[in-house]
VEXSENU-308990 format. One record per residue: x, y, z of N, C-alpha, C in turn. Coordinates in nm, 2 decimals, padded with zeros to 4 digits. Each point is the difference from the previous one (the first is absolute). Layout:
// VEXSENU-308990
+--------+--------+--------+--------+--------+--------+--------+--------+--------+
:    nxx :    nyy :    nzz :   caxx :   cayy :   cazz :    cxx :    cyy :    czz :
+--------+--------+--------+--------+--------+--------+--------+--------+--------+
:      X :      Y :      Z :      X :      Y :      Z :      X :      Y :      Z :
...
+--------+--------+--------+--------+--------+--------+--------+--------+--------+
***
This chain:
// VEXSENU-308990
+--------+--------+--------+--------+--------+--------+--------+--------+--------+
:    nxx :    nyy :    nzz :   caxx :   cayy :   cazz :    cxx :    cyy :    czz :
+--------+--------+--------+--------+--------+--------+--------+--------+--------+
:  00.96 : -01.61 : -03.83 : -00.11 :  00.09 :  00.05 :  00.05 :  00.08 :  00.12 :
:  00.08 : -00.06 :  00.09 :  00.05 :  00.07 :  00.11 :  00.09 :  00.12 : -00.04 :
:  00.09 : -00.03 : -00.10 :  00.09 :  00.11 : -00.04 : -00.08 :  00.11 : -00.06 :
: -00.11 : -00.03 : -00.07 : -00.08 :  00.11 : -00.06 : -00.06 :  00.09 :  00.11 :
: -00.05 : -00.07 :  00.10 : -00.06 :  00.08 :  00.11 :  00.11 :  00.07 :  00.07 :
:  00.11 : -00.06 :  00.02 :  00.11 :  00.07 :  00.07 :  00.05 :  00.12 : -00.08 :
:  00.00 : -00.01 : -00.13 :  00.03 :  00.12 : -00.08 : -00.09 :  00.12 :  00.02 :
: -00.13 : -00.03 :  00.02 : -00.09 :  00.10 :  00.03 :  00.02 :  00.06 :  00.14 :
:  00.04 : -00.08 :  00.09 :  00.02 :  00.04 :  00.14 :  00.10 :  00.10 :  00.02 :
:  00.10 :  00.01 : -00.09 :  00.11 :  00.10 :  00.02 : -00.05 :  00.14 :  00.01 :
: -00.12 :  00.03 : -00.06 : -00.05 :  00.13 :  00.00 : -00.03 :  00.05 :  00.14 :
: -00.01 : -00.09 :  00.10 : -00.02 :  00.05 :  00.14 :  00.15 :  00.01 :  00.05 :
:  00.06 :  00.11 : -00.03 :  00.14 :  00.02 :  00.03 :  00.02 :  00.09 :  00.12 :
:  00.13 : -00.02 :  00.05 :  00.03 :  00.08 :  00.12 :  00.11 :  00.09 : -00.04 :
: -00.03 :  00.13 : -00.01 :  00.10 :  00.10 : -00.05 :  00.07 :  00.06 :  00.12 :
:  00.09 :  00.10 : -00.03 :  00.08 :  00.06 :  00.11 : -00.08 :  00.11 :  00.07 :
: -00.11 : -00.05 :  00.06 : -00.08 :  00.09 :  00.09 :  00.07 :  00.01 :  00.13 :
:  00.02 :  00.11 :  00.06 :  00.07 :  00.01 :  00.13 : -00.08 : -00.07 :  00.10 :
:  00.06 : -00.10 :  00.07 : -00.08 : -00.08 :  00.09 : -00.01 :  00.07 :  00.14 :
: -00.12 : -00.02 :  00.06 : -00.02 :  00.06 :  00.13 : -00.09 : -00.10 :  00.07 :
:  00.01 : -00.01 :  00.13 : -00.09 : -00.09 :  00.08 : -00.14 :  00.05 : -00.01 :
: -00.02 :  00.12 : -00.04 : -00.13 :  00.06 : -00.01 : -00.07 : -00.05 : -00.12 :
:  00.07 : -00.05 : -00.10 : -00.06 : -00.05 : -00.12 : -00.04 : -00.15 :  00.01 :
: -00.12 : -00.03 : -00.02 : -00.05 : -00.14 :  00.01 :  00.04 : -00.07 : -00.13 :
:  00.02 : -00.13 :  00.01 :  00.05 : -00.08 : -00.12 : -00.09 :  00.02 : -00.12 :
: -00.14 :  00.00 :  00.02 : -00.09 :  00.02 : -00.12 :  00.02 :  00.13 : -00.06 :
:  00.02 :  00.10 :  00.08 :  00.01 :  00.14 : -00.05 :  00.14 :  00.01 : -00.07 :
:  00.10 : -00.07 :  00.04 :  00.13 :  00.00 : -00.06 : -00.02 : -00.06 : -00.14 :
: -00.07 : -00.11 : -00.01 : -00.02 : -00.07 : -00.13 : -00.08 :  00.09 : -00.09 :
: -00.10 :  00.07 :  00.05 : -00.09 :  00.09 : -00.08 :  00.08 :  00.11 : -00.06 :
:  00.09 :  00.07 :  00.08 :  00.08 :  00.11 : -00.04 :  00.10 : -00.05 : -00.10 :
:  00.06 : -00.11 :  00.03 :  00.11 : -00.05 : -00.09 : -00.06 : -00.04 : -00.13 :
: -00.11 : -00.06 :  00.00 : -00.07 : -00.04 : -00.13 : -00.02 :  00.12 : -00.09 :
: -00.05 :  00.10 :  00.06 : -00.03 :  00.12 : -00.07 :  00.12 :  00.06 : -00.07 :
:  00.11 :  00.00 :  00.07 :  00.13 :  00.05 : -00.05 :  00.05 : -00.09 : -00.12 :
: -00.01 : -00.13 :  00.02 :  00.05 : -00.09 : -00.11 : -00.08 :  00.02 : -00.13 :
: -00.14 :  00.00 :  00.02 : -00.08 :  00.01 : -00.11 :  00.02 :  00.14 : -00.07 :
:  00.02 :  00.10 :  00.07 :  00.02 :  00.13 : -00.05 :  00.13 :  00.00 : -00.09 :
:  00.11 : -00.06 :  00.06 :  00.12 : -00.01 : -00.08 : -00.01 : -00.08 : -00.13 :
: -00.08 : -00.11 :  00.01 : -00.02 : -00.08 : -00.12 : -00.07 :  00.08 : -00.11 :
: -00.10 :  00.08 :  00.04 : -00.08 :  00.08 : -00.09 :  00.07 :  00.12 : -00.06 :
:  00.09 :  00.05 :  00.08 :  00.08 :  00.12 : -00.04 :  00.12 : -00.03 : -00.09 :
:  00.05 : -00.12 :  00.01 :  00.12 : -00.03 : -00.07 : -00.03 : -00.11 : -00.11 :
:  00.00 :  00.04 : -00.12 : -00.04 : -00.09 : -00.11 :  00.10 : -00.11 : -00.01 :
:  00.13 :  00.03 :  00.01 :  00.11 : -00.10 : -00.01 : -00.01 : -00.10 :  00.11 :
: -00.04 :  00.04 :  00.12 : -00.01 : -00.09 :  00.11 : -00.12 : -00.09 : -00.02 :
: -00.12 :  00.06 : -00.04 : -00.12 : -00.08 : -00.03 :  00.02 : -00.10 : -00.11 :
:  00.09 :  00.04 : -00.10 :  00.03 : -00.09 : -00.11 :  00.09 : -00.11 :  00.04 :
:  00.06 :  00.00 :  00.12 :  00.09 : -00.10 :  00.04 :  00.14 :  00.02 : -00.02 :
:  00.05 :  00.13 : -00.01 :  00.14 :  00.03 : -00.01 :  00.08 : -00.08 :  00.11 :
:  00.09 : -00.09 : -00.03 :  00.06 : -00.08 :  00.10 :  00.08 :  00.07 :  00.11 :
:  00.07 :  00.11 : -00.04 :  00.08 :  00.07 :  00.09 : -00.10 :  00.08 :  00.10 :
: -00.10 :  00.06 : -00.05 : -00.09 :  00.07 :  00.09 : -00.08 : -00.09 :  00.08 :
: -00.04 : -00.11 : -00.05 : -00.08 : -00.10 :  00.08 :  00.08 : -00.06 :  00.11 :
:  00.12 : -00.03 : -00.03 :  00.09 : -00.06 :  00.10 :  00.03 :  00.10 :  00.11 :
:  00.02 :  00.13 : -00.04 :  00.02 :  00.10 :  00.10 : -00.12 :  00.02 :  00.09 :
: -00.12 :  00.00 : -00.06 : -00.12 :  00.02 :  00.08 : -00.01 : -00.12 :  00.10 :
:  00.02 : -00.12 : -00.05 : -00.02 : -00.12 :  00.08 :  00.10 :  00.00 :  00.12 :
:  00.13 :  00.03 : -00.03 :  00.10 :  00.00 :  00.10 :  00.00 :  00.11 :  00.10 :
: -00.04 :  00.12 : -00.04 :  00.00 :  00.11 :  00.08 : -00.13 :  00.03 :  00.07 :
: -00.11 : -00.03 : -00.06 : -00.13 :  00.04 :  00.05 : -00.09 : -00.11 :  00.05 :
:  00.03 : -00.12 : -00.03 : -00.09 : -00.11 :  00.04 :  00.07 : -00.10 :  00.09 :
:  00.11 : -00.06 : -00.05 :  00.06 : -00.11 :  00.07 :  00.06 :  00.03 :  00.14 :
:  00.04 :  00.13 :  00.03 :  00.04 :  00.03 :  00.14 : -00.10 : -00.03 :  00.10 :
: -00.13 : -00.01 : -00.04 : -00.11 : -00.02 :  00.10 : -00.04 : -00.15 :  00.01 :
:  00.10 : -00.09 : -00.04 : -00.02 : -00.14 :  00.02 :  00.11 : -00.05 :  00.09 :
: -00.04 : -00.09 :  00.09 :  00.10 : -00.07 :  00.08 :  00.04 : -00.13 : -00.06 :
:  00.11 :  00.01 : -00.08 :  00.05 : -00.11 : -00.08 :  00.05 : -00.11 :  00.08 :
:  00.06 :  00.03 :  00.12 :  00.05 : -00.10 :  00.08 : -00.11 : -00.09 :  00.05 :
: -00.11 :  00.06 :  00.05 : -00.11 : -00.08 :  00.05 : -00.07 : -00.08 : -00.12 :
: -00.01 :  00.07 : -00.11 : -00.06 : -00.06 : -00.12 :  00.08 : -00.13 : -00.04 :
:  00.13 :  00.02 :  00.00 :  00.08 : -00.11 : -00.04 :  00.00 : -00.12 :  00.10 :
:  00.00 :  00.04 :  00.12 : -00.01 : -00.10 :  00.11 : -00.13 : -00.08 : -00.01 :
: -00.11 :  00.07 : -00.02 : -00.13 : -00.07 : -00.02 : -00.01 : -00.08 : -00.12 :
:  00.06 :  00.04 : -00.11 :  00.00 : -00.07 : -00.13 :  00.09 : -00.13 :  00.01 :
:  00.11 :  00.01 :  00.07 :  00.09 : -00.11 :  00.02 : -00.06 : -00.11 :  00.09 :
: -00.06 :  00.05 :  00.11 : -00.07 : -00.09 :  00.10 :  00.10 : -00.05 :  00.10 :
: -00.02 : -00.13 :  00.04 :  00.08 : -00.06 :  00.10 :  00.15 : -00.01 : -00.03 :
:  00.04 : -00.02 : -00.13 :  00.14 : -00.01 : -00.03 :  00.08 :  00.13 :  00.03 :
: -00.07 :  00.11 :  00.02 :  00.06 :  00.13 :  00.04 :  00.09 : -00.01 :  00.12 :
: -00.05 : -00.08 :  00.10 :  00.07 : -00.02 :  00.12 :  00.13 : -00.07 : -00.01 :
:  00.01 : -00.08 : -00.11 :  00.13 : -00.08 : -00.02 :  00.10 :  00.08 : -00.09 :
: -00.04 :  00.11 : -00.05 :  00.09 :  00.07 : -00.09 :  00.10 :  00.08 :  00.08 :
:  00.12 :  00.02 : -00.06 :  00.10 :  00.08 :  00.07 : -00.03 :  00.15 : -00.03 :
:  00.06 :  00.08 :  00.08 : -00.02 :  00.15 : -00.02 :  00.03 :  00.04 : -00.15 :
:  00.11 : -00.06 : -00.05 :  00.04 :  00.03 : -00.14 : -00.11 : -00.04 : -00.10 :
: -00.06 : -00.12 :  00.02 : -00.10 : -00.05 : -00.08 : -00.13 :  00.09 :  00.01 :
: -00.03 :  00.04 :  00.12 : -00.12 :  00.08 :  00.02 :  00.01 :  00.14 : -00.07 :
:  00.12 :  00.05 :  00.01 :  00.03 :  00.13 : -00.07 : -00.02 : -00.01 : -00.15 :
:  00.06 : -00.11 : -00.05 : -00.01 : -00.03 : -00.15 : -00.15 : -00.02 : -00.04 :
: -00.07 : -00.08 :  00.08 : -00.14 : -00.02 : -00.03 : -00.08 :  00.13 :  00.00 :
:  00.02 :  00.08 :  00.09 : -00.08 :  00.13 :  00.01 :  00.04 :  00.08 : -00.12 :
:  00.12 :  00.01 : -00.04 :  00.05 :  00.08 : -00.11 : -00.06 : -00.05 : -00.13 :
:  00.00 : -00.13 : -00.02 : -00.05 : -00.05 : -00.13 : -00.15 :  00.00 : -00.01 :
: -00.07 : -00.02 :  00.12 : -00.14 :  00.01 :  00.00 : -00.05 :  00.15 : -00.03 :
:  00.08 :  00.09 :  00.06 : -00.03 :  00.14 : -00.02 :  00.01 :  00.04 : -00.15 :
:  00.11 : -00.05 : -00.06 :  00.01 :  00.03 : -00.15 : -00.11 : -00.06 : -00.08 :
: -00.05 : -00.12 :  00.04 : -00.11 : -00.06 : -00.07 : -00.12 :  00.08 :  00.01 :
: -00.03 :  00.05 :  00.12 : -00.12 :  00.08 :  00.02 :  00.01 :  00.14 : -00.07 :
:  00.12 :  00.05 :  00.00 :  00.02 :  00.13 : -00.07 : -00.04 : -00.02 : -00.15 :
:  00.05 : -00.11 : -00.06 : -00.03 : -00.02 : -00.14 : -00.15 : -00.02 : -00.02 :
: -00.06 : -00.08 :  00.09 : -00.14 : -00.03 : -00.02 : -00.08 :  00.13 :  00.01 :
:  00.03 :  00.09 :  00.10 : -00.07 :  00.12 :  00.02 :  00.03 :  00.10 : -00.12 :
:  00.12 :  00.00 : -00.05 :  00.03 :  00.09 : -00.11 : -00.08 : -00.04 : -00.12 :
: -00.01 : -00.13 : -00.03 : -00.08 : -00.04 : -00.11 : -00.15 :  00.03 :  00.02 :
: -00.05 : -00.01 :  00.13 : -00.14 :  00.02 :  00.03 : -00.03 :  00.15 : -00.02 :
:  00.08 :  00.09 :  00.04 : -00.03 :  00.14 : -00.01 : -00.03 :  00.04 : -00.14 :
:  00.08 : -00.06 : -00.10 : -00.02 :  00.04 : -00.14 : -00.13 : -00.05 : -00.06 :
: -00.07 : -00.08 :  00.08 : -00.13 : -00.06 : -00.05 : -00.12 :  00.09 :  00.04 :
:  00.03 :  00.10 :  00.08 : -00.11 :  00.08 :  00.05 : -00.08 :  00.07 : -00.11 :
: -00.13 :  00.01 :  00.01 : -00.08 :  00.07 : -00.10 : -00.09 :  00.10 :  00.07 :
: -00.12 : -00.04 :  00.02 : -00.10 :  00.09 :  00.06 : -00.07 : -00.06 :  00.12 :
:  00.06 : -00.09 :  00.07 : -00.06 : -00.06 :  00.12 : -00.01 :  00.11 :  00.11 :
: -00.10 : -00.02 :  00.08 : -00.01 :  00.09 :  00.12 :  00.01 : -00.09 :  00.12 :
:  00.04 :  00.06 :  00.11 :  00.03 : -00.07 :  00.13 : -00.08 :  00.05 :  00.11 :
: -00.06 : -00.09 :  00.08 : -00.08 :  00.04 :  00.11 :  00.07 : -00.06 :  00.13 :
:  00.03 :  00.08 :  00.09 :  00.06 : -00.04 :  00.13 : -00.10 :  00.00 :  00.11 :
: -00.02 : -00.12 :  00.05 : -00.11 : -00.01 :  00.11 :  00.05 :  00.06 :  00.13 :
: -00.09 :  00.07 :  00.07 :  00.04 :  00.05 :  00.13 :  00.05 : -00.11 :  00.10 :
:  00.09 :  00.04 :  00.08 :  00.06 : -00.10 :  00.10 : -00.03 :  00.04 :  00.14 :
: -00.04 : -00.09 :  00.08 : -00.02 :  00.02 :  00.14 :  00.13 : -00.03 :  00.07 :
:  00.07 :  00.10 :  00.05 :  00.13 : -00.02 :  00.05 :  00.01 :  00.04 :  00.15 :
:  00.04 : -00.09 :  00.08 :  00.02 :  00.02 :  00.14 :  00.14 :  00.05 :  00.03 :
:  00.02 :  00.08 :  00.11 :  00.13 :  00.06 :  00.03 :  00.10 : -00.11 :  00.02 :
: -00.04 : -00.11 :  00.04 :  00.10 : -00.11 :  00.04 :  00.03 : -00.09 : -00.12 :
: -00.07 :  00.02 : -00.12 :  00.02 : -00.09 : -00.11 :  00.14 :  00.02 : -00.06 :
:  00.07 : -00.11 : -00.03 :  00.13 :  00.00 : -00.06 :  00.00 : -00.07 : -00.14 :
: -00.11 : -00.07 : -00.02 : -00.02 : -00.07 : -00.13 : -00.15 :  00.02 : -00.04 :
: -00.02 :  00.04 : -00.13 : -00.13 :  00.02 : -00.05 : -00.01 : -00.05 : -00.14 :
: -00.13 : -00.01 : -00.05 : -00.02 : -00.04 : -00.14 : -00.08 :  00.12 : -00.06 :
:  00.06 :  00.06 : -00.10 : -00.06 :  00.11 : -00.07 : -00.07 : -00.06 : -00.13 :
: -00.13 :  00.01 :  00.00 : -00.08 : -00.06 : -00.11 : -00.02 :  00.11 : -00.11 :
:  00.02 : -00.04 : -00.13 : -00.02 :  00.08 : -00.11 : -00.07 : -00.08 : -00.11 :
: -00.05 :  00.08 : -00.09 : -00.07 : -00.07 : -00.12 :  00.04 :  00.08 : -00.13 :
:  00.04 : -00.08 : -00.10 :  00.03 :  00.06 : -00.13 : -00.12 : -00.01 : -00.08 :
: -00.05 :  00.11 : -00.05 : -00.12 :  00.00 : -00.08 :  00.04 :  00.02 : -00.15 :
: -00.06 : -00.09 : -00.09 :  00.04 :  00.01 : -00.14 : -00.13 :  00.00 : -00.08 :
:  00.00 :  00.08 : -00.10 : -00.12 :  00.01 : -00.09 : -00.01 : -00.13 : -00.08 :
: -00.12 : -00.06 :  00.01 : -00.03 : -00.12 : -00.07 :  00.06 : -00.13 :  00.05 :
:  00.06 :  00.01 :  00.13 :  00.06 : -00.12 :  00.06 : -00.04 :  00.00 :  00.15 :
:  00.02 : -00.12 :  00.06 : -00.03 : -00.01 :  00.14 :  00.10 :  00.07 :  00.08 :
: -00.05 :  00.06 :  00.11 :  00.09 :  00.07 :  00.10 :  00.10 : -00.10 :  00.06 :
:  00.12 :  00.04 :  00.03 :  00.10 : -00.09 :  00.06 :  00.03 :  00.05 :  00.14 :
: -00.03 : -00.08 :  00.10 :  00.04 :  00.04 :  00.14 :  00.14 : -00.03 :  00.02 :
:  00.07 :  00.11 :  00.06 :  00.14 : -00.01 :  00.03 :  00.02 :  00.03 :  00.15 :
:  00.05 : -00.09 :  00.08 :  00.02 :  00.03 :  00.14 :  00.15 :  00.00 :  00.03 :
:  00.04 :  00.11 :  00.08 :  00.14 :  00.02 :  00.03 :  00.02 : -00.03 :  00.15 :
:  00.08 : -00.10 :  00.03 :  00.03 : -00.02 :  00.14 :  00.12 :  00.09 :  00.03 :
: -00.02 :  00.09 :  00.11 :  00.10 :  00.10 :  00.03 :  00.04 : -00.01 :  00.14 :
:  00.13 :  00.03 :  00.03 :  00.04 :  00.00 :  00.14 :  00.07 :  00.14 :  00.03 :
: -00.01 :  00.04 :  00.13 :  00.05 :  00.12 :  00.04 :  00.15 : -00.02 :  00.04 :
:  00.09 :  00.07 : -00.06 :  00.14 : -00.01 :  00.03 :  00.05 :  00.14 :  00.04 :
:  00.13 :  00.00 :  00.03 :  00.06 :  00.13 :  00.03 :  00.01 :  00.09 : -00.11 :
: -00.01 : -00.05 : -00.12 :  00.01 :  00.08 : -00.12 : -00.14 :  00.03 : -00.06 :
: -00.10 : -00.05 :  00.07 : -00.14 :  00.03 : -00.04 : -00.07 : -00.13 : -00.03 :
: -00.12 :  00.01 : -00.06 : -00.08 : -00.12 : -00.04 :  00.06 : -00.06 : -00.13 :
:  00.02 : -00.13 :  00.01 :  00.05 : -00.07 : -00.12 : -00.08 : -00.12 : -00.03 :
:  00.00 : -00.04 : -00.13 : -00.07 : -00.11 : -00.05 :  00.08 : -00.13 :  00.02 :
: -00.06 : -00.11 :  00.05 :  00.07 : -00.12 :  00.01 : -00.07 : -00.12 : -00.07 :
: -00.12 :  00.03 : -00.06 : -00.07 : -00.10 : -00.08 : -00.11 :  00.08 : -00.08 :
: -00.03 : -00.06 : -00.11 : -00.11 :  00.05 : -00.09 : -00.09 : -00.11 : -00.03 :
: -00.13 :  00.02 :  00.02 : -00.10 : -00.10 : -00.03 : -00.08 :  00.05 : -00.12 :
:  00.00 : -00.07 : -00.11 : -00.07 :  00.04 : -00.12 : -00.12 : -00.10 : -00.02 :
: -00.12 :  00.05 :  00.01 : -00.11 : -00.08 : -00.01 :  00.01 : -00.12 :  00.09 :
:  00.05 :  00.02 :  00.12 :  00.02 : -00.10 :  00.10 :  00.12 : -00.09 : -00.01 :
:  00.09 :  00.03 : -00.10 :  00.12 : -00.08 : -00.02 :  00.12 :  00.07 :  00.06 :
:  00.07 : -00.06 :  00.09 :  00.12 :  00.07 :  00.06 :  00.12 : -00.01 : -00.10 :
:  00.07 :  00.12 : -00.01 :  00.12 :  00.01 : -00.08 :  00.11 : -00.09 :  00.06 :
:  00.02 :  00.00 :  00.13 :  00.11 : -00.07 :  00.05 : -00.03 : -00.15 :  00.00 :
: -00.13 : -00.04 :  00.02 : -00.03 : -00.14 : -00.01 :  00.01 : -00.05 : -00.14 :
: -00.03 :  00.08 : -00.09 :  00.01 : -00.04 : -00.14 :  00.15 : -00.03 : -00.04 :
:  00.09 :  00.08 :  00.05 :  00.14 : -00.03 : -00.02 :  00.05 : -00.12 :  00.08 :
: -00.06 : -00.02 :  00.12 :  00.05 : -00.10 :  00.09 :  00.01 : -00.14 : -00.06 :
: -00.10 : -00.03 : -00.08 : -00.01 : -00.13 : -00.06 :  00.11 : -00.03 : -00.09 :
:  00.03 :  00.10 : -00.09 :  00.12 : -00.02 : -00.09 :  00.13 :  00.01 :  00.07 :
:  00.01 :  00.08 :  00.10 :  00.12 :  00.01 :  00.08 :  00.03 : -00.13 :  00.07 :
: -00.11 : -00.06 :  00.06 :  00.02 : -00.13 :  00.07 :  00.05 : -00.11 : -00.09 :
: -00.05 :  00.00 : -00.12 :  00.04 : -00.10 : -00.10 :  00.15 :  00.01 : -00.04 :
:  00.04 :  00.13 : -00.02 :  00.13 :  00.03 : -00.03 :  00.10 : -00.04 :  00.11 :
: -00.04 :  00.03 :  00.12 :  00.08 : -00.03 :  00.12 :  00.02 : -00.15 :  00.02 :
: -00.11 : -00.07 : -00.02 :  00.00 : -00.14 :  00.02 :  00.09 : -00.07 : -00.10 :
:  00.00 :  00.06 : -00.13 :  00.09 : -00.06 : -00.10 :  00.14 :  00.04 :  00.00 :
:  00.03 :  00.13 :  00.03 :  00.13 :  00.05 : -00.01 :  00.05 :  00.08 :  00.12 :
: -00.08 :  00.00 :  00.11 :  00.04 :  00.07 :  00.12 : -00.01 :  00.16 : -00.01 :
:  00.04 :  00.06 :  00.11 : -00.01 :  00.15 :  00.00 :  00.08 :  00.06 : -00.11 :
:  00.12 : -00.05 : -00.01 :  00.09 :  00.06 : -00.11 : -00.06 : -00.02 : -00.14 :
: -00.07 : -00.11 : -00.01 : -00.07 : -00.02 : -00.13 : -00.11 :  00.10 : -00.03 :
: -00.07 :  00.04 :  00.11 : -00.11 :  00.10 : -00.02 :  00.07 :  00.13 : -00.03 :
:  00.10 :  00.04 :  00.07 :  00.07 :  00.12 : -00.03 :  00.05 :  00.01 : -00.14 :
:  00.06 : -00.11 : -00.05 :  00.04 : -00.01 : -00.14 : -00.11 :  00.01 : -00.10 :
: -00.11 : -00.06 :  00.03 : -00.12 :  00.00 : -00.08 : -00.05 :  00.14 : -00.02 :
: -00.01 :  00.07 :  00.12 : -00.05 :  00.14 : -00.01 :  00.09 :  00.09 : -00.07 :
:  00.13 : -00.02 :  00.02 :  00.11 :  00.08 : -00.06 : -00.01 : -00.02 : -00.15 :
: -00.01 : -00.12 : -00.05 : -00.01 : -00.03 : -00.14 : -00.13 :  00.06 : -00.06 :
: -00.10 :  00.00 :  00.07 : -00.13 :  00.05 : -00.05 :  00.01 :  00.16 : -00.01 :
:  00.07 :  00.06 :  00.10 :  00.01 :  00.14 : -00.01 :  00.10 :  00.04 : -00.11 :
:  00.10 : -00.08 : -00.02 :  00.09 :  00.03 : -00.11 : -00.07 :  00.00 : -00.14 :
: -00.09 : -00.10 : -00.01 : -00.07 : -00.01 : -00.13 : -00.10 :  00.12 : -00.02 :
: -00.05 :  00.05 :  00.12 : -00.09 :  00.11 : -00.01 :  00.08 :  00.13 : -00.05 :
:  00.12 :  00.01 :  00.05 :  00.09 :  00.11 : -00.03 :  00.03 : -00.01 : -00.15 :
:  00.03 : -00.12 : -00.05 :  00.04 : -00.02 : -00.14 : -00.12 :  00.04 : -00.09 :
: -00.12 : -00.04 :  00.04 : -00.12 :  00.03 : -00.08 : -00.02 :  00.15 : -00.01 :
:  00.03 :  00.07 :  00.12 : -00.02 :  00.14 :  00.00 :  00.10 :  00.07 : -00.09 :
+--------+--------+--------+--------+--------+--------+--------+--------+--------+
***
């Protein structure tokens, strides 16, 4: 169920909108969403799930607006502090590949959903915010999607996604914790690497 909701959530995408401190996070999401939806509607091959075009869109227009280091750190939890720099680098890279594949698959499932971005009350001193959105689907219940975002030198970036109240990083933390307990940090890296290799083979 979580994966199904996560697939729908990809439509709230962060495209290459020029970042400025004058642009509020909710407005950035609103503009970015419009661009992604327009691209999907204009390109039949992209909308049909062409793997090359979908991967290109995900890598160039969406994923740069995610803080993968923080997402990986949150997903790994306390064992992150015990990992070496080399292990941390490997974990970030493999987790990023996993999310790229998930997002690429999700984009191809878009049909005619519409997205509503809720207004955000932003103070000048805020460095972390939650942008609330809702995916509206004909004949189905609306799906609330909340994006936890932080202000960085490169602009506002996502570090967690809550789908109908369920955290993406928390969802992964449980499986990661089990893997680390059984095989250690290196075992988790290998597990993610093997999973990513299988995804490439299926593609």
